[in-house]
C-alpha positions as CSV (number, residue, x, y, z in Angstrom):
1,X,-3.4,-35.4,-1.7
2,X,-4.8,-35.3,-5.2
3,X,-5.8,-32.1,-6.7
4,X,-9.5,-31.5,-7.7
5,X,-10.3,-31.0,-11.4
6,X,-10.4,-27.2,-11.3
7,X,-7.1,-25.6,-12.2
8,X,-7.4,-22.6,-9.9
9,X,-8.5,-22.7,-6.3
10,X,-10.2,-19.8,-4.6
11,X,-9.9,-18.5,-1.1
12,X,-12.2,-15.7,0.3
13,X,-11.2,-13.7,3.3
14,X,-14.1,-12.0,5.1
15,X,-14.2,-10.0,8.3
16,X,-16.6,-9.8,11.3
17,X,-17.3,-8.0,14.5
18,X,-15.4,-4.9,13.7
19,X,-13.4,-3.3,10.9
20,X,-9.6,-2.8,10.8
21,X,-8.8,-6.3,12.1
22,X,-6.2,-6.8,9.4
23,X,-7.8,-8.8,6.6
24,X,-5.2,-7.5,4.2
25,X,-2.3,-8.6,6.3
26,X,-3.9,-12.0,6.9
27,X,-4.5,-12.4,3.2
28,X,-0.9,-11.4,2.4
29,X,0.5,-13.6,5.1
30,X,-1.5,-16.7,3.9
31,X,-0.4,-15.9,0.3
32,X,3.2,-15.7,1.5
33,X,3.1,-19.1,3.1
34,X,1.5,-20.7,0.1
35,X,4.0,-19.0,-2.2
36,X,6.8,-20.2,0.0
37,X,5.5,-23.7,-0.5
38,X,5.8,-23.4,-4.3
39,X,2.3,-22.4,-5.3
40,X,1.6,-19.6,-7.7
41,X,-0.6,-17.2,-5.8
42,X,-2.1,-13.8,-6.2
43,X,-4.5,-11.6,-4.1
44,X,-7.3,-9.3,-5.0
45,X,-9.3,-6.8,-3.0
46,X,-13.1,-6.1,-3.4
47,X,-14.1,-2.9,-1.8
48,X,-17.8,-2.2,-1.1
49,X,-17.9,1.5,-1.5
50,X,-19.6,3.2,-4.5
51,X,-16.4,5.2,-5.6
52,X,-15.0,3.7,-8.8
53,X,-11.6,3.7,-7.2
54,X,-10.0,5.4,-4.1
55,X,-8.2,8.0,-6.3
56,X,-10.7,10.8,-5.3
57,X,-10.9,9.9,-1.6
58,X,-9.2,12.1,1.0
59,X,-6.5,10.1,2.8
60,X,-8.3,10.7,6.0
61,X,-11.2,8.7,4.6
62,X,-9.4,5.7,3.4
63,X,-5.6,6.0,4.0
64,X,-3.1,5.9,1.2
65,X,-4.0,5.5,-2.5
66,X,-1.7,2.8,-3.9
67,X,-0.8,3.0,-7.6
68,X,0.0,-0.1,-9.7
69,X,2.4,-0.2,-12.6
70,X,-0.5,-0.2,-15.1
71,X,-1.8,3.0,-13.6
72,X,-4.6,1.8,-11.4
73,X,-5.4,3.8,-8.2
74,X,-6.2,1.2,-5.7
75,X,-6.7,0.3,-2.0
76,X,-3.6,0.5,0.2
77,X,-3.9,-3.3,0.9
78,X,-2.5,-3.9,-2.6
79,X,0.7,-2.3,-1.3
80,X,0.8,-5.1,1.4
81,X,0.2,-7.7,-1.3
82,X,3.2,-6.5,-3.3
83,X,5.4,-6.0,-0.3
84,X,4.8,-9.5,1.1
85,X,4.8,-11.4,-2.2
86,X,7.4,-9.4,-4.1
87,X,5.1,-9.5,-7.2
88,X,3.3,-6.8,-9.0
89,X,-0.4,-6.2,-8.9
90,X,-2.6,-4.6,-11.5
91,X,-6.0,-3.0,-12.3
92,X,-7.6,-6.4,-12.0
93,X,-6.5,-6.9,-8.4
94,X,-8.8,-4.2,-7.0
95,X,-12.5,-4.0,-7.7
96,X,-15.1,-1.7,-6.1
97,X,-18.9,-1.7,-6.0
98,X,-18.7,1.5,-8.1
99,X,-16.9,-0.3,-10.9
100,X,-19.3,-3.3,-10.7
101,X,-22.4,-1.2,-10.9
102,X,-20.9,1.0,-13.6
103,X,-20.2,-2.1,-15.8
104,X,-23.7,-3.5,-15.3
105,X,-25.3,-0.2,-16.1
106,X,-23.2,0.1,-19.3
107,X,-24.3,-3.4,-20.3
108,X,-27.9,-2.5,-19.7
109,X,-27.6,0.7,-21.8
110,X,-26.1,-1.3,-24.7
111,X,-29.0,-3.8,-24.5
112,X,-26.8,-6.7,-23.4
113,X,-29.6,-8.0,-21.1
114,X,-32.1,-8.3,-23.9
115,X,-34.9,-6.4,-22.1
116,X,-34.6,-8.2,-18.8
117,X,-35.2,-6.4,-15.5
118,X,-31.7,-5.7,-14.2
119,X,-31.4,-6.8,-10.5
120,X,-28.8,-7.3,-7.8
121,X,-29.4,-11.0,-8.2
122,X,-28.4,-12.3,-10.7
123,X,-26.9,-9.3,-12.6
124,X,-24.7,-7.7,-10.0
125,X,-23.7,-11.0,-8.4
126,X,-22.9,-12.4,-11.8
127,X,-20.6,-9.4,-12.5
128,X,-18.9,-9.9,-9.1
129,X,-18.4,-13.6,-9.8
130,X,-16.9,-12.7,-13.2
131,X,-14.4,-10.5,-11.4
132,X,-13.5,-13.4,-9.0
133,X,-12.2,-15.4,-11.9
134,X,-10.8,-12.6,-14.1
135,X,-7.3,-12.9,-12.6
136,X,-7.3,-16.7,-13.4
137,X,-7.9,-15.8,-17.0
138,X,-5.1,-13.3,-17.1
139,X,-2.4,-15.2,-15.2
140,X,-1.3,-18.8,-14.5
141,X,-2.3,-19.1,-10.8
142,X,-2.8,-22.1,-8.6
143,X,-4.6,-20.1,-5.9
144,X,-6.4,-16.8,-5.9
145,X,-7.1,-15.1,-2.6
146,X,-9.9,-12.6,-2.6
147,X,-10.3,-10.2,0.3
148,X,-13.8,-8.7,0.8
149,X,-13.7,-5.2,2.3
150,X,-15.9,-4.1,5.1
151,X,-17.6,-6.2,7.8
152,X,-20.2,-9.0,7.3
153,X,-23.6,-7.7,8.1
154,X,-23.0,-4.3,6.4
155,X,-25.6,-3.5,3.8
156,X,-22.7,-2.7,1.3
157,X,-21.2,-6.2,1.7
158,X,-24.4,-8.2,1.1
159,X,-24.0,-8.6,-2.7
160,X,-20.5,-9.9,-2.2
161,X,-21.5,-12.5,0.4
162,X,-24.3,-13.7,-1.9
163,X,-21.8,-13.9,-4.8
164,X,-19.5,-16.0,-2.6
165,X,-22.5,-18.3,-1.7
166,X,-23.3,-18.9,-5.3
167,X,-19.6,-19.2,-6.3
168,X,-18.9,-21.8,-3.6
169,X,-21.9,-23.8,-4.6
170,X,-20.9,-23.7,-8.3
171,X,-17.3,-24.7,-7.7
172,X,-17.7,-27.4,-5.1
173,X,-16.2,-28.1,-1.7
174,X,-12.6,-28.6,-2.7
175,X,-12.1,-25.7,-5.0
176,X,-13.3,-22.8,-2.8
177,X,-13.2,-22.0,0.9
178,X,-13.9,-19.1,3.2
179,X,-11.6,-17.8,5.9
180,X,-13.4,-15.5,8.4
181,X,-11.3,-13.1,10.4
182,X,-13.0,-12.1,13.6
183,X,-12.3,-10.7,17.1
184,X,-12.2,-12.3,20.5
185,X,-12.4,-9.4,22.8
186,X,-10.9,-9.5,26.3
187,X,-13.0,-8.1,29.2
188,X,-10.6,-6.8,31.8
189,X,-13.1,-6.6,34.6
190,X,-13.9,-10.3,34.4
191,X,-10.5,-11.3,32.9
192,X,-12.2,-13.3,30.2
193,X,-11.9,-13.8,26.5
194,X,-15.4,-13.6,25.0
195,X,-16.5,-15.7,22.0
196,X,-20.1,-14.4,21.7
197,X,-19.2,-11.6,19.1
198,X,-17.6,-14.2,16.9
199,X,-20.6,-16.6,17.2
200,X,-22.9,-13.7,16.1
201,X,-20.6,-12.8,13.2
202,X,-20.7,-16.4,12.0
203,X,-24.4,-16.5,12.5
204,X,-24.8,-13.5,10.1
205,X,-22.7,-15.3,7.5
206,X,-24.8,-18.5,7.9
207,X,-28.0,-16.5,7.5
208,X,-26.7,-15.4,4.1
209,X,-26.0,-19.1,3.2
210,X,-22.2,-19.0,3.7
211,X,-20.5,-21.4,6.1
212,X,-16.9,-20.3,6.9
213,X,-14.4,-23.1,6.7
214,X,-11.7,-21.5,8.8
215,X,-11.9,-19.0,11.7
216,X,-8.9,-16.7,12.3
217,X,-9.4,-15.0,15.7
218,X,-7.7,-11.7,16.5
219,X,-6.8,-11.7,20.2
220,X,-4.7,-10.0,22.8
221,X,-4.2,-13.2,24.7
222,X,-3.6,-16.8,23.7
223,X,-6.7,-19.0,23.0
224,X,-6.8,-22.0,25.2
225,X,-8.1,-25.4,24.1
226,X,-11.5,-24.9,25.8
227,X,-12.1,-21.6,23.9
228,X,-11.1,-23.2,20.6
229,X,-13.4,-26.1,21.2
230,X,-16.3,-23.8,22.0
231,X,-15.7,-21.8,18.8
232,X,-15.5,-24.9,16.8
233,X,-18.7,-26.3,18.3
234,X,-20.8,-23.2,17.9
235,X,-19.4,-22.0,14.6
236,X,-19.5,-25.4,12.8
237,X,-15.8,-25.7,12.0
238,X,-13.1,-28.3,12.9
239,X,-11.1,-27.4,16.0
240,X,-7.9,-27.4,13.9
241,X,-9.6,-24.7,11.7
242,X,-9.8,-22.3,14.7
243,X,-6.7,-20.2,14.2
244,X,-5.2,-17.9,16.8
245,X,-4.0,-14.5,15.5
246,X,-2.4,-12.9,18.5
247,X,-1.3,-9.3,18.4
248,X,2.1,-9.2,16.7
249,X,5.1,-7.0,17.3
250,X,5.2,-6.2,13.6
251,X,3.0,-7.0,10.6
252,X,6.0,-9.0,9.2
253,X,5.7,-11.4,12.1
254,X,2.2,-12.5,11.0
255,X,3.3,-15.0,8.3
256,X,5.4,-16.8,10.9
257,X,2.5,-16.7,13.5
258,X,0.2,-18.2,10.9
259,X,2.8,-20.9,10.0
260,X,3.0,-21.8,13.7
261,X,-0.8,-22.1,13.7
262,X,-0.7,-24.4,10.6
263,X,-3.0,-22.1,8.7
264,X,-1.4,-23.0,5.4
265,X,-1.6,-26.8,6.1
266,X,-5.3,-26.5,7.0
267,X,-6.0,-24.5,3.8
268,X,-4.2,-27.0,1.6
269,X,-5.9,-29.9,3.2
270,X,-9.4,-28.4,2.7
271,X,-8.5,-27.6,-1.0
272,X,-7.2,-31.1,-1.5
273,X,-3.8,-29.8,-2.5
274,X,-0.4,-31.4,-1.7
275,X,1.6,-29.6,1.0
276,X,4.7,-29.9,-1.3
277,X,7.9,-28.7,0.4
278,X,8.2,-27.0,3.7
279,X,7.8,-23.2,3.3
280,X,11.1,-21.5,2.1
281,X,11.2,-18.5,4.4
282,X,15.0,-18.1,5.0
283,X,15.1,-14.6,3.4
284,X,12.0,-13.5,5.3
285,X,13.4,-14.6,8.6
286,X,16.7,-12.9,7.8
287,X,14.8,-9.7,7.2
288,X,13.0,-10.0,10.5
289,X,16.3,-10.7,12.3
290,X,17.8,-7.5,11.0
291,X,14.6,-5.5,11.6
292,X,14.4,-6.6,15.3
293,X,18.2,-6.5,16.0
294,X,19.5,-3.2,14.6
295,X,23.1,-2.1,15.1
296,X,22.5,1.6,14.7
297,X,19.5,4.0,15.0
298,X,18.4,7.2,13.2
299,X,15.5,9.6,13.4
300,X,13.7,10.5,10.1
301,X,11.2,13.4,10.0
302,X,8.3,12.7,7.7
303,X,6.8,16.1,6.9
304,X,3.3,16.0,5.4
305,X,-0.2,17.3,5.8
306,X,-2.0,14.1,6.8
307,X,0.2,13.1,9.7
308,X,-2.7,12.5,12.1
309,X,-3.3,9.3,10.1
310,X,-0.2,7.2,9.5
311,X,-2.0,5.1,7.0
312,X,-1.9,8.1,4.6
313,X,1.8,7.4,4.3
314,X,1.7,3.6,4.6
315,X,4.1,2.8,1.7
316,X,6.6,5.4,2.7
317,X,6.7,4.2,6.3
318,X,7.1,0.5,5.3
319,X,9.8,1.5,2.7
320,X,11.8,3.2,5.5
321,X,11.4,0.0,7.6
322,X,12.7,-2.1,4.6
323,X,15.6,0.2,4.1
324,X,16.3,0.2,7.9
325,X,16.5,-3.5,8.1
326,X,18.7,-3.6,5.0
327,X,21.1,-1.3,6.8
328,X,20.7,-3.0,10.2
329,X,19.4,0.4,11.4
330,X,16.4,1.2,13.5
331,X,14.5,4.0,11.8
332,X,12.5,6.1,14.2
333,X,9.9,8.0,12.1
334,X,8.7,11.4,13.4
335,X,5.5,12.4,11.7
336,X,5.5,16.2,11.5
337,X,2.6,18.3,10.3
338,X,3.8,20.9,7.8
339,X,1.0,23.2,8.8
340,X,2.9,24.0,12.0
341,X,6.3,24.6,10.5
342,X,7.4,28.2,9.9
343,X,10.6,30.0,9.0
344,X,10.8,31.0,12.7
345,X,10.4,27.5,14.3
346,X,11.8,25.2,11.7
347,X,15.2,24.9,13.4
348,X,13.6,23.9,16.7
349,X,11.3,21.4,15.1
350,X,13.9,19.6,12.9
351,X,17.1,20.0,14.9
352,X,17.1,16.5,16.3
353,X,16.6,14.7,13.0
354,X,19.1,12.7,11.0
355,X,17.1,12.9,7.8
356,X,14.1,14.7,6.3
357,X,11.5,13.2,4.0
358,X,8.9,15.6,2.5
359,X,5.9,13.6,1.5
360,X,3.4,13.7,-1.4
361,X,0.1,15.6,-1.2
362,X,-2.2,18.0,-3.0
363,X,-3.4,21.5,-2.3
364,X,-2.2,24.6,-0.6
365,X,-2.5,23.5,3.1
366,X,0.9,23.2,4.7
367,X,2.9,23.9,1.6
368,X,4.9,26.8,3.1
369,X,5.9,24.6,6.0
370,X,7.2,22.0,3.6
371,X,9.2,24.7,1.8
372,X,10.7,26.0,5.1
373,X,11.7,22.4,6.1
374,X,13.4,21.8,2.7
375,X,15.3,25.1,3.1
376,X,16.5,24.0,6.5
377,X,17.7,20.6,5.1
378,X,19.5,22.3,2.2
379,X,21.3,24.8,4.3
380,X,22.1,22.5,7.2
381,X,23.3,19.6,4.9
382,X,20.6,17.4,6.5
383,X,19.9,14.3,4.3
384,X,16.8,15.0,2.3
385,X,14.4,12.9,0.2
386,X,11.5,14.6,-1.6
387,X,8.6,12.7,-3.2
388,X,6.2,14.1,-5.8
389,X,5.0,17.3,-4.2
390,X,8.2,17.0,-2.1
391,X,10.2,17.5,-5.3
392,X,8.0,20.3,-6.4
393,X,8.5,22.1,-3.1
394,X,12.2,21.6,-3.4
395,X,12.2,23.3,-6.8
396,X,10.1,26.2,-5.4
397,X,12.4,26.6,-2.4
398,X,15.5,26.7,-4.6
399,X,14.0,29.1,-7.0
400,X,13.0,31.5,-4.2
401,X,16.1,31.4,-2.0
402,X,18.9,30.6,-4.5
403,X,17.7,32.0,-7.8
404,X,16.1,35.0,-6.1
405,X,12.7,34.4,-7.7
406,X,10.7,35.4,-4.6
407,X,7.3,34.8,-6.1
408,X,8.2,31.4,-7.6
409,X,5.4,28.9,-7.1
410,X,3.3,26.1,-8.5
411,X,0.3,27.0,-10.6
412,X,-1.6,24.4,-8.5
413,X,-1.3,26.8,-5.5
414,X,-0.9,30.2,-7.3
415,X,-2.3,30.1,-10.8
416,X,-1.2,33.8,-11.3
417,X,2.4,33.5,-10.3
418,X,4.9,35.2,-12.6
419,X,7.4,32.4,-12.1
420,X,5.6,29.1,-12.5
421,X,8.5,26.8,-11.8
422,X,6.0,24.0,-11.4
423,X,3.0,24.0,-13.8
424,X,0.2,21.9,-15.2
425,X,1.3,19.3,-17.6
426,X,0.4,19.8,-21.2
427,X,-1.8,16.7,-21.3
428,X,-3.7,17.8,-18.2
429,X,-5.0,21.1,-19.4
430,X,-8.2,19.9,-21.0
431,X,-9.0,17.4,-18.2
432,X,-12.2,18.1,-16.3
433,X,-12.9,14.8,-14.5
434,X,-10.8,14.1,-11.4
435,X,-11.0,10.3,-11.2
436,X,-8.3,8.3,-12.9
437,X,-7.1,11.2,-15.0
438,X,-3.7,12.0,-13.5
439,X,-0.4,10.8,-14.9
440,X,-0.6,7.4,-13.4
441,X,1.5,4.2,-13.5
442,X,5.1,3.3,-14.5
443,X,7.0,5.5,-16.9
444,X,10.7,5.2,-18.1
445,X,13.4,7.6,-16.8
446,X,16.9,8.0,-18.1
447,X,19.5,8.8,-15.4
448,X,22.4,11.2,-16.0
449,X,25.8,9.4,-16.1
450,X,28.0,10.2,-13.2
451,X,25.1,11.5,-11.0
452,X,24.5,10.3,-7.5
453,X,21.2,8.7,-8.4
454,X,22.8,6.8,-11.3
455,X,25.2,5.3,-8.8
456,X,22.4,4.5,-6.4
457,X,20.4,2.7,-9.0
458,X,23.5,1.1,-10.6
459,X,22.1,1.7,-14.1
460,X,21.0,4.3,-16.5
461,X,17.4,3.3,-17.3
462,X,14.7,2.9,-14.6
463,X,10.9,2.5,-14.5
464,X,9.0,4.2,-11.7
465,X,5.3,4.9,-10.8
466,X,3.7,8.3,-11.0
467,X,0.6,10.0,-9.6
468,X,0.5,13.8,-10.4
469,X,-0.8,16.5,-12.7
470,X,1.9,19.2,-12.2
471,X,5.5,19.1,-13.5
472,X,8.8,20.8,-13.4
473,X,8.8,23.8,-15.9
474,X,11.7,23.2,-18.3
475,X,11.9,27.0,-18.9
476,X,13.8,27.2,-15.6
477,X,16.0,24.1,-16.0
478,X,19.1,25.8,-17.3
479,X,19.2,28.5,-14.6
480,X,18.6,25.9,-11.8
481,X,21.3,23.6,-13.1
482,X,23.8,26.5,-13.4
483,X,23.1,27.3,-9.7
484,X,23.5,23.6,-8.6
485,X,20.1,21.9,-8.7
486,X,20.7,19.3,-11.4
487,X,18.0,17.5,-13.4
488,X,19.5,14.0,-13.3
489,X,16.5,11.9,-14.4
490,X,14.6,12.7,-17.5
491,X,11.6,11.0,-19.1
492,X,12.9,10.2,-22.7
493,X,9.5,10.5,-24.3
494,X,8.3,13.9,-23.1
495,X,11.6,15.4,-21.8
496,X,10.1,15.7,-18.3
497,X,12.3,16.2,-15.3
498,X,11.8,13.2,-13.0
499,X,14.6,13.5,-10.5
500,X,16.7,16.4,-9.2
501,X,19.8,16.4,-6.9
502,X,21.8,19.2,-5.3
503,X,25.5,19.6,-6.0
504,X,27.7,19.8,-2.9
505,X,25.1,18.3,-0.6
506,X,25.7,14.8,1.0
507,X,22.2,13.6,0.1
508,X,19.7,15.9,-1.4
509,X,17.5,14.0,-3.9
510,X,13.9,14.6,-4.9
511,X,11.8,12.6,-7.4
512,X,8.5,13.4,-9.2
513,X,7.7,9.7,-9.1
514,X,6.8,7.5,-6.0
515,X,9.7,5.1,-5.2
516,X,7.7,3.9,-2.1
517,X,5.3,2.0,-4.3
518,X,8.1,-0.3,-5.5
519,X,9.8,-1.2,-2.3
520,X,9.2,-4.7,-0.9
521,X,10.5,-6.7,2.0
522,X,13.0,-8.7,-0.2
523,X,13.9,-5.8,-2.6
524,X,14.0,-2.5,-0.6
525,X,14.0,0.5,-2.9
526,X,17.6,1.8,-3.5
527,X,16.6,5.5,-2.9
528,X,15.3,4.6,0.6
529,X,18.3,2.3,1.3
530,X,20.8,5.1,0.5
531,X,18.7,7.8,2.2
532,X,18.9,5.8,5.5
533,X,22.6,5.2,4.9
534,X,23.1,9.0,4.6
535,X,21.0,9.7,7.7
536,X,23.2,7.2,9.6
537,X,26.4,8.9,8.4
538,X,25.0,12.3,9.3
539,X,24.3,11.2,12.8
540,X,27.8,9.9,13.2
541,X,29.3,13.2,12.0
542,X,27.0,15.6,13.9
543,X,27.9,15.8,17.6
544,X,24.7,16.7,19.4
């Protein structure tokens, strides 16, 4: 097929009936298939909340806050985009209503609208449309997929749906399409799949002037031909554009399910793009083969304060899966609330683990439980990986129990401690606003020659992503190193300690940065890979 005149094609992914259907996974899966056919693809997420970014949101509200290399605090779906596509995202890949309105208000204050009354249409919708195409201006892409957060019919989503209507009309039929993800619920009492909720969801879109081009239907049971025909008839789509999205064993199965349903072929046909080669998914299939057919098995304890909501640690959990598949090892993840760990019960709670990961977080809640867990890992030679606050807790624990500084603490928790082994960074002391003001994004780190982490990375210079305000206090570095806790990764610009490791321990590594943000399906992060290896070895040595 011949390509239409427009250089970049646009795909919008909307959701109906209910939230949490998996628009991010669908968008990432479609992008993966198009990428595997040789197209240059990227994905962006538009969130309808008023927050400028999710950086100030409690993880219980919105799950993990994902950080890009350029320092943007973004929606967790950007983590899925990076993990599936193995490409980096940026500030431009995540836009919120808060950012849209903030920009429009700033323009109005400058007088950019020349005295016009500023309204949702056209000013807000024009700003939304300008963000649709911003990625095309900054990168050379064949296709841009835009996921619209929320559910159609929500008040918050209306400006985005209107912007899509205008954008689709302006570009034309072959340069823009809408994929609508919806739910086909199963009624157990009548043993039926019901299409009515989807029909109503499409009707809401149509009332806003948007006709979906493709329906992707989440379902527990296969859609038969009669159901597909009914959906096509009442939703004004072709029958081959009714796509079944049956519940998958793992999110990494979804691209292959969509391939089987010919989603990528239907999309390319509607955009008048050539199908090119068949999708090159050999590495993806090899990953799934290892993920589903492990040779060994380990139990990793993930100690944190938001354990009731696994999405709060989404990137860590997925990084452990990537590392497990790389090692042909099944990683069983035990989410353990640090609030309920004490010096008295820590042995009972952690005794069946093969590895311990102490997660990031903020605030005092659960901090003593994290410290107790780290002490157990240090003394029992249990493989340990600490991330961000996990590293800070490791420093506090070592200072208290090895250096004998019983009141050692972080000034985040105890501003009056006489031994502030963790303290507020110099550049953070005058900061008053919370949003987007932490040390964010990728920073260089030089690894100490001969250290364990230098061997793990296989090099001396690394670049890793950060999200923190508090830092290792160099005043205590010499004493800690003399006692065995070595600073083996240093930021060369500010002399900040980025990684520590413990002498004489099989695997005791903690980083101030977040390695989980960089792990992908095809390039699992080396710290996680070696952590799982260490847990596997520990299990073989320990006779339980």
